[in-house]
C-alpha positions as a printed NumPy array, in Angstrom:
array([[116.974,  98.565, 100.308],
       [114.041,  96.36 , 101.279],
       [110.567,  97.707, 101.376],
       [107.332,  96.295, 102.822],
       [103.891,  97.402, 101.73 ],
       [100.901,  95.324, 102.669],
       [103.021,  92.392, 103.763],
       [104.978,  92.247, 100.521],
       [108.815,  92.499, 100.812],
       [110.953,  93.526,  97.787],
       [114.419,  95.185,  97.345],
       [115.167,  97.638,  94.772],
       [118.865,  97.21 ,  93.502],
       [120.675,  99.665,  91.078],
       [120.304,  98.559,  87.436],
       [123.369,  96.749,  86.321],
       [125.116,  95.175,  83.258],
       [123.48 ,  91.817,  84.107],
       [119.919,  93.249,  83.823],
       [119.556,  93.109,  79.979],
       [117.601,  89.858,  79.977],
       [115.156,  91.361,  82.485],
       [114.681,  94.349,  80.311],
       [114.068,  92.061,  77.268],
       [111.295,  90.294,  79.366],
       [109.772,  93.697,  80.38 ],
       [109.595,  94.592,  76.547],
       [107.036,  91.866,  75.891],
       [103.729,  92.849,  74.106],
       [101.592,  92.279,  77.267],
       [104.018,  94.555,  79.201],
       [104.119,  97.439,  76.659],
       [100.484,  97.44 ,  75.391],
       [ 99.872, 100.896,  77.215],
       [103.351, 102.167,  76.03 ],
       [103.012, 101.969,  72.223],
       [104.232,  98.318,  71.978],
       [107.63 ,  96.613,  72.155],
       [110.855,  98.255,  71.3  ],
       [113.186,  96.846,  68.753],
       [116.259,  94.747,  69.923],
       [118.498,  97.871,  69.166],
       [116.131, 100.125,  71.164],
       [116.156,  97.728,  74.178],
       [120.055,  97.616,  74.145],
       [120.3  , 101.458,  73.955],
       [117.688, 101.736,  76.943],
       [119.758,  99.176,  78.853],
       [123.036, 101.061,  78.324],
       [121.295, 104.349,  79.328],
       [120.023, 102.699,  82.503],
       [123.478, 101.397,  83.412],
       [125.14 , 104.73 ,  82.598],
       [122.914, 107.314,  84.167],
       [121.475, 105.563,  87.209],
       [118.012, 106.237,  88.72 ],
       [116.735, 102.75 ,  87.549],
       [116.494,  99.755,  89.659],
       [115.587,  96.066,  89.355],
       [112.886,  94.898,  91.626],
       [113.929,  91.786,  93.545],
       [112.082,  89.401,  95.727],
       [113.601,  88.274,  99.015],
       [115.042,  85.154,  97.554],
       [116.769,  87.072,  94.843],
       [114.603,  86.704,  91.769],
       [114.325,  89.907,  89.679],
       [110.681,  90.399,  88.769],
       [110.549,  94.034,  87.466],
       [111.942,  97.56 ,  87.324],
       [111.215, 100.806,  88.79 ],
       [112.986, 104.176,  88.441],
       [113.002, 107.968,  88.517],
       [114.564, 110.691,  86.377],
       [114.336, 114.418,  86.102],
       [112.367, 116.096,  83.426],
       [111.087, 119.746,  82.678],
       [107.394, 119.819,  83.381],
       [104.726, 122.533,  83.905],
       [106.034, 123.876,  87.307],
       [109.668, 123.451,  86.552],
       [112.032, 120.505,  86.9  ],
       [110.287, 117.493,  88.414],
       [110.947, 113.942,  88.819],
       [109.184, 111.423,  86.645],
       [108.656, 107.797,  87.622],
       [107.896, 104.656,  85.919],
       [107.732, 100.871,  86.728],
       [106.94 ,  97.478,  85.465],
       [106.379,  94.067,  87.036],
       [106.489,  90.874,  85.034],
       [102.975,  89.278,  84.494],
       [103.367,  86.201,  86.806],
       [104.117,  88.539,  89.709],
       [101.409,  91.29 ,  89.087],
       [ 98.625,  91.967,  91.504],
       [100.629,  91.046,  94.535],
       [101.587,  94.53 ,  95.808],
       [105.118,  94.195,  94.402],
       [104.798,  97.43 ,  92.368],
       [103.5  ,  99.332,  95.253],
       [106.301,  98.185,  97.612],
       [108.922,  99.046,  94.941],
       [107.38 , 102.399,  94.294],
       [107.254, 103.035,  97.963],
       [111.012, 102.517,  98.055],
       [111.492, 105.041,  95.169],
       [109.339, 107.584,  96.868],
       [111.444, 107.246, 100.096],
       [114.616, 107.628,  97.986],
       [113.491, 110.807,  96.103],
       [112.144, 112.305,  99.285],
       [115.454, 111.836, 100.987],
       [117.295, 113.664,  98.064],
       [115.193, 116.861,  98.739],
       [116.026, 118.103,  95.252],
       [112.628, 118.516,  93.647],
       [109.221, 118.967,  95.226],
       [107.271, 116.9  ,  92.931],
       [107.263, 113.321,  91.616],
       [105.01 , 112.782,  88.489],
       [103.73 , 109.587,  86.91 ],
       [102.137, 109.498,  83.579],
       [100.286, 106.213,  83.029],
       [ 98.05 , 105.804,  79.992],
       [ 94.433, 106.674,  80.766],
       [ 93.605, 103.18 ,  79.551],
       [ 95.757, 101.49 ,  82.126],
       [ 93.566, 101.033,  85.226],
       [ 96.215,  99.159,  87.199],
       [ 98.886, 101.793,  86.968],
       [ 96.314, 104.56 ,  87.77 ],
       [ 95.215, 102.666,  90.762],
       [ 98.704, 102.262,  91.936],
       [ 99.212, 106.104,  91.742],
       [ 96.033, 106.652,  93.668],
       [ 96.927, 104.155,  96.329],
       [100.367, 105.636,  96.841],
       [ 98.747, 109.099,  97.535],
       [ 99.48 , 110.87 ,  94.241],
       [ 97.025, 113.457,  93.179],
       [ 95.273, 113.369,  89.792],
       [ 95.805, 116.627,  88.015],
       [ 94.038, 115.543,  84.868],
       [ 94.617, 114.195,  81.437],
       [ 97.374, 115.327,  79.193],
       [ 98.965, 114.484,  75.935],
       [102.465, 112.915,  76.276],
       [104.93 , 112.08 ,  73.763],
       [105.842, 108.424,  74.248],
       [107.439, 106.573,  72.51 ],
       [109.267, 109.502,  70.902],
       [107.449, 110.572,  67.922],
       [104.038, 109.32 ,  69.209],
       [101.531, 111.111,  71.307],
       [ 99.625, 109.115,  74.005],
       [ 96.778, 110.224,  76.334],
       [ 97.952, 109.95 ,  79.994],
       [ 96.844, 110.993,  83.362],
       [ 99.226, 113.347,  85.176],
       [ 99.584, 112.088,  88.768],
       [101.589, 114.231,  91.143],
       [103.049, 113.432,  94.578],
       [104.131, 116.382,  96.703],
       [107.434, 115.209,  98.138],
       [107.393, 117.864, 100.81 ],
       [104.21 , 116.572, 102.262],
       [104.221, 113.622, 104.792]])
């Protein structure tokens, strides 16, 4: 699926066996500073296997085929019932180009088409201005701050952004 936002073209492709190296690159300290830091090699391998097995995760690919990030969605219980949660990451050399916005627009289209849950939530750290700006720019509504367990066993302060999939 190709998506264009502000002139940026990307594809999201289902996560596959060959994406472990991309996940390792996304696990770098500069990529995980708002998520509690890098995971161990064992945790990265387990995450990769989960992504391959469960679906809902995608590599973000430029038109010439270079993978530059990941984006995905999954179900989770939240205040109003079961919702979708989303997350994304774009490698540092490709940030600030609209790639994350284009990839997230493709995810929003995908979850809207499923017509399964009304809401898509994102929970970026309150200290992550780029991710919070992305949510705002995509039309998510800021519901407020919340404590969120991530990584498991740790609590982080996040903004709860919600997109009404039934609107628009």
